[in-house]
N, C-alpha and C positions, 0 to 999 in steps of 0.2 A: 797923381800920377807918377810914380817912383820907378828910375829905369837904372838895373844893376848892370853892369858889363859883367859876364860872366865868362866869356872867351872870345879869342880874336876872330875877324871876320873871315868866313869859311870854313868855321867849324861845326855851325849849322845846328844850332839849338833848333830840339824839333817836337818830342814829346817831353808832358810835364804833368807831373803829381805831388800833389802834399804826403810824403811820406810819415810812419806810425810813430816816426821821429820827431814830428814839427818840422823838417827841414823840407825845402823845396827842389824836388828831385829831378834832373833834366837829361835828355839824351843828348850828346852833339854826334848826328847822323854821317856826317862827312871825316868827324876825325876819330870816331869809332872806341867812344868815350863817352861814361857816366859823371854826371856833374852835381853837385849839391849845393846849394843855397840858404845859408844861416839865415837865420832873424836878422844879425846884425850886420847883414850885406858879404860875412866873410865865403868863399867859394872854395869848394874842394872836387878836383878831377881824378878820376878812376879809368887809367886805361885798359882796355879790355884785351890788350896784347893781338889786336885783328883791327889793324888801322882801318880796314875798310869793309868792315864787318855790316854797318848802315842799322845802328841801334837808332828806331823809332818810336814807336810809341812806348809809354811806361806806367805800370801801374802797381799799387800795393797788393801783395799775394797774403795769402790767409796764414803764412807762417812768417808775415810780420818781416819781409825782405821784399825788396823793387825786384819784379818782374818785367823783362822787356822782350821787344822782337827782335832780331836782327837781320833787316832785309836783306840783306846781302848776301852771307856767311850762311842762311840756312839754320838759323840754331834761334834756339830763346834763350834767352840769357835771366840770371838770377843774381840780386847782387845784397849784402847783408847792409844795416844801418852803418855797420863799421869798415865798408869798404871790399871785404872778401867777396869776390867774382867767381862765378862758373857759369857752364853754359851746357845746352843739349841738343843734339844733332837733330834735325829731322830727316825726311825721307830721301831729300835731296837739297843742293848750296840753290838750285837755281825757283825753290818752290816760292820765295819770298816774303816769309810771315812779315804782316804788318800791324793789324790791329791787336791788341791782349788786354783782357779783362777777368778778375775774379769770378767765378762761375757761383750759381747759388749749391754746386756739390763739392767745395771746396776743393777742386781743379781750378788751374788759370785754363782760359778759354782762348783761340786765337785764330786770326785768316792766314789765309796761305793764298798771294793775292794773284801770282803767278800761275797753279796749280789749281785754282776755283776749289780751294779745302776750305773747311773750318777745321780748327783741329784742337785737341785737351792734353794737357800734360798734368799730370801729377806732380805735388810738392817736390817726392823721390824722382821727377824723371821718366815717369813713363807714358808715352802718347800713343794717342789715340786719332785717328785723322777721319773726318767723312767728309764723302763728295756734294758739291754744290748740284742742282739739275741741269743749271745755266753755265754753260762753255762761255771763256771769256769774260764773266763776269765781272773779275777785277774784286772780291769781298776786299773790302776797305777797314774799316774800324769795325770795332764788335762790343756791345754792351751788355749785360743781365737785365733782364725787362723784370717786370712787376710779378708775371704771370707763371715764374720757375724756368724761363727759356733762356735762349741767349738770341739776341738781337743782330744782325750785322748791315750794311751800307752794302749794295752792288752796284758799284759804281758804274760799269759800264752797261748795266743791264735796266737802268731805271729804274729800282726796286730796292726793298728791303726784303731781308729773309730771317724768318724764324726759325730756331736749331733746337730743336727738343734735347734733353740730356743725354736720350738714347739715340740720338743721329738723325731724328726723323726731320725733313725742312719744308717750309711751307715757304712759298714765295709771293710776296703782295708786290702788283704793278705799281710804280708810282702813276699819278696821271700825266703830269707834265713831261714830255720826253724832252732829252739832254738835261735834265735835273743832276745828272752825274751826282750822286750822293756821297759824301766822305766821313764825316765825322756823324755820331749817331750816339745817344745817352738818355738813361732812365729819366721821367719828369716827374716831380712831387706829386702831380697829378694822376696819375699811375700809367700814363701814355708813354710812350716813344717818341724822340725828339730827334730831326736829323737836320741834315744843311745839305744844300746842292750847291757844289760848287761852280757846276755849268749852268744851272737853272739861276742861281742869283736867289735864293730863297732859303726860310726856313719850313721843315713841315714838321706835323705833329701826326703821327700814325696810332691809334688804339690797339690794343691787344688783338681785336677782333678784324683787323686790315682796314678799317674807316680812315682818309687821308685828310689834314687840311691843310691847305697851305699859307703861309704867309710871305707875300713876296718883300725884297728888298729895295728901297728905292732906289738904289744903285746897284742895277741888275748885274752890273761888271764886278763885285766887290768881290768874287771868289769865296766865299763863305766855306771853308777847311775843316775848322774842329769845334764841338760843342759841347758844354757840360752845365749840371742843373745843378742850382743854388737850392738849399732846404726854403729858401722864401717864395720859391714858386718863378724865380726869376732862370731865364734861359741863358746864359752865354757864350759867344761863340767870336771866332777870330775873322776877320772879312783879310785873306790873303793879299788881295790883289788892291786894295782901298789901304792897307794900312792903319785899322782900326780895330777896335775891341766891340762886338757888337751886343745888344740886351735885348731880349723879348719881355716885355713886361705881362705879368699873369692875366693882363685884361687884354692883351695882344697890341699894345702900343711898342714900335721898334725906337730904338734909340742907337748911338754909337762914341765912344770915345778914342778922337784921332790918338795915334800915336807919334809924338814928337820926331821929326825930323824922317829925311829920306829915306828910303830902303829899309824898311822896318821887318816887311812880312812875314806876321804873326801868323805861325802855325799852331803849338797845340793849345790848351786852355785848361785851367785848374782853379778850382773855389775851396779855400782854405776854410779849416773849420771854425775860425772868425770872421768870417764871411768875406775876407780879401780875395783878392780875381789875381791871377795869376797866369801872364801868356809868355810864351816863347818866341823869341823873335829871329828870324834867320842872318839878321845883322850881326848876332852875337851877344844878346840882351836878355833879359828878363824885366818885362813889366808887373809892375804891383800896382793896382788899386785898392787903397784900403778900402777896408769894411766902412767906414764914413762916407766917402766918394763912392762905392757900389749903391749905399743905401738913398743916396741922395737922387739917384736916377739919370739917366742921359736925356737931354731934351730931342725931340725926334728930329729937329734939325740938322741935328749933329749926322745924322744917317745921309742926309742926302751929298 
């Protein structure tokens, strides 16, 4: 495992993705900046001009730029691979955009955690918002599903919502009370996968709503974000335990401890070469090479 220092302690690396230019792009949620980590370890940082805007999740858009949610500013941001930034205002500064993903319709879809809304923004900035049926649901992360819809984790409702591109919402309750899902991703198996930060588990939900749960050995690990690799592995961060977790296609769970104290891993991404990247609150990016990831973590590392 490699560790890259990308920011001072307190800047808060949070969301992470591998961009179309091969760089690792990440948000600095407390500093109000976007960063890029190059393959040679070089770091560039781009100030957004709003130090407290709270950039959270980041994703590659259909236009080849990086798009991100500004949690505190109530805006959706866009930055090109050469560092040109812009942003688009939502219905109010208190709506709290959190998760964001590219949808099947060529637009960006995002959650508004404080307003119980799911939003859609075109690449030229036109915004449409759709209400969720559950008040106080706190919609967290969002992903495009294999069925042509958007799926998001409803953190305070212990549920997962399916949002059709016309805004129709179907809510699927999860079986474990206190699951508090945050991260969600589409798996290589045609299902959706989520992590329960409250329940200490990884969950699988089919497009027709059938749920299977995989409890972690450390139920207090507080899994936060999850991403799928093409080989069928699911990679996730264990925020409280300071680990990168992995769920193998056969259902075995393992984990890679992060060196040093107070790692607090948040976002996670898999590169096209199979390398795994995690954003660490303490100001670092962790990288598992493709070879390390392919070896598989022993189950004993999870406990």
